[in-house]
C-alpha positions in Angstrom: 36.2 2.5 -29.7 39.8 2.3 -31.2 40.8 5.8 -30.5 39.6 5.6 -26.8 40.6 2.4 -26.1 45.0 3.6 -27.2 44.6 6.5 -25.6 43.5 5.1 -22.2 45.4 2.0 -22.0 48.4 2.2 -24.6 49.5 -1.3 -23.6 46.8 -3.3 -25.1 47.0 -4.6 -28.7 43.9 -3.8 -30.6 43.5 -6.2 -33.3 39.8 -4.9 -35.7 37.6 -7.9 -37.5 36.3 -6.4 -40.3 34.9 -6.7 -43.7 35.0 -4.1 -45.1 39.3 -3.7 -47.3 39.2 -0.2 -48.5 42.5 1.7 -48.5 41.3 4.5 -47.0 39.7 2.8 -44.3 42.2 0.5 -43.5 44.7 3.1 -42.5 42.4 5.0 -40.6 41.6 2.2 -38.1 45.7 2.2 -38.1 45.4 6.1 -37.1 42.5 5.5 -34.6 45.1 2.8 -32.6 44.6 -1.3 -33.7 47.4 -2.9 -34.5 46.0 -5.1 -37.2 43.2 -5.3 -39.0 42.2 -8.7 -40.0 39.3 -9.5 -42.4 35.8 -11.5 -41.0 36.0 -13.7 -44.7 39.7 -15.2 -43.7 39.2 -15.4 -40.2 39.4 -19.3 -40.0 42.9 -18.7 -41.8 44.2 -16.2 -40.6 43.1 -15.0 -36.8 46.7 -17.3 -34.9 48.7 -15.8 -37.2 47.0 -12.0 -36.6 47.1 -12.2 -32.6 51.1 -14.1 -33.2 51.4 -12.0 -35.2 50.2 -8.5 -33.2 51.6 -10.2 -29.9 55.0 -9.9 -30.8 54.1 -6.4 -31.5 54.7 -6.2 -35.4 51.6 -4.8 -36.9 48.9 -7.8 -39.3 46.7 -5.9 -42.3 45.4 -9.2 -44.6 47.0 -9.9 -46.8 44.6 -9.6 -50.2 44.7 -6.1 -48.4 48.1 -5.4 -47.2 51.1 -4.2 -50.0 54.2 -2.9 -50.0 52.9 1.0 -49.1 50.9 0.1 -46.2 53.8 -1.8 -44.1 55.2 1.4 -44.1 52.7 4.3 -44.2 51.6 2.9 -40.9 55.1 2.7 -39.1 55.8 6.1 -40.2 52.6 7.4 -38.6 53.0 5.6 -35.0 56.4 6.8 -35.5 54.8 10.1 -36.1 51.5 10.9 -35.3 
C-alpha cells in the first residue's frame, strides 16, 4: 500500500504503524515510501512526536529500533532511488 500511495500521491506523508521491529522490514518500508515507522507498543508515547516529525518533512523511526545507520541509509534512499 505504501508503494502505491507514494507513487500515485507523492505529496502524501505515510507513517507506518507496526508490531515488527526487524531492521530489514523497517528499511523495506522506507524504500516503499513511508516517512515514518512507529511501533504499536510505543504508540501512546510516540504518536504525537511521530506525526509532528513526518509533517515537518523529517524521518521518524521509533527510538527503540533506531540507530545512527538507519537514518543515514533512509536519507540516501530518498536522494538516490
